[in-house]
C-alpha positions in Angstrom: -21.8 -70.1 72.8 -25.1 -71.2 74.3 -25.9 -74.3 76.3 -24.4 -77.7 75.2 -25.9 -80.9 76.6 -24.5 -84.4 75.8 -25.6 -87.7 77.1 -23.3 -89.3 79.7 -23.7 -92.7 78.2 -23.5 -93.9 74.6 -26.5 -95.0 72.6 -26.8 -98.4 70.8 -24.7 -97.0 67.9 -21.9 -95.9 70.2 -22.6 -92.1 70.0 -22.9 -89.6 72.7 -25.6 -87.2 71.6 -27.4 -84.1 72.6 -28.2 -80.5 71.6 -26.7 -77.1 71.6 -28.5 -73.8 71.7 -26.5 -71.1 70.1 -26.4 -67.5 71.3 -28.7 -66.7 68.4 -31.3 -69.0 69.9 -31.0 -71.8 67.3 -30.9 -75.4 68.5 -28.7 -77.9 66.7 -28.2 -81.7 67.2 -24.8 -82.7 68.3 -23.3 -86.3 68.0 -19.9 -87.4 69.1 -18.6 -90.8 68.1 -15.7 -91.9 70.3 -12.8 -94.1 69.1 -12.9 -97.9 69.2 -10.7 -97.9 72.2 -13.2 -95.9 74.3 -15.3 -98.0 76.8 -18.8 -98.5 75.3 -22.0 -100.4 76.0 -21.7 -104.2 75.4 -23.8 -103.9 72.3 -22.8 -101.4 69.7 -24.4 -101.9 66.2 -21.8 -100.1 64.1 -18.2 -100.6 65.0 -17.1 -99.8 61.5 -17.9 -96.1 61.9 -15.6 -95.7 64.8 -12.0 -94.5 64.2 -9.1 -96.2 65.9 -8.1 -93.0 67.9 -10.3 -90.0 66.8 -13.4 -88.6 68.4 -15.6 -87.7 65.4 -17.9 -84.7 65.9 -21.2 -84.1 64.0 -23.4 -81.1 64.1 -26.8 -81.6 62.4 -25.6 -84.7 60.7 -22.5 -83.2 59.2 -19.0 -84.1 60.3 -17.3 -80.9 61.5 -14.0 -82.3 62.8 -12.1 -84.8 64.8 -10.4 -84.6 68.2 -8.0 -86.7 70.2 -10.2 -86.6 73.4 -13.7 -85.9 74.5 -12.6 -82.5 75.7 -11.1 -81.8 72.2 -14.4 -82.9 70.6 -16.3 -80.5 72.8 -13.9 -77.7 72.0 -14.6 -78.3 68.3 -18.3 -78.0 68.9 -17.9 -74.8 70.8 -15.6 -73.3 68.1 -17.9 -74.3 65.2 -21.0 -72.9 66.9 -19.3 -69.7 68.0 -19.1 -68.8 64.3 -22.9 -69.3 64.0 -23.7 -66.8 66.7 
């Protein structure tokens, strides 16, 4: 897999976001929405999209899976993009 970059802080909607460049040279947008229990900014617009315990992973706007931790979410991204190489 190519290079994955994610923000270290959440945006106003609660997401960590970034990009990933695949080995094939394609760049995709990556968004990770942590669970409600994860610390977040004082102001998050959409609490309803957050799951109680799952980290929800999106690539180019499509949900690709859910993980139990940030590390599991990153592993999902890596596995999904490895198939695109």
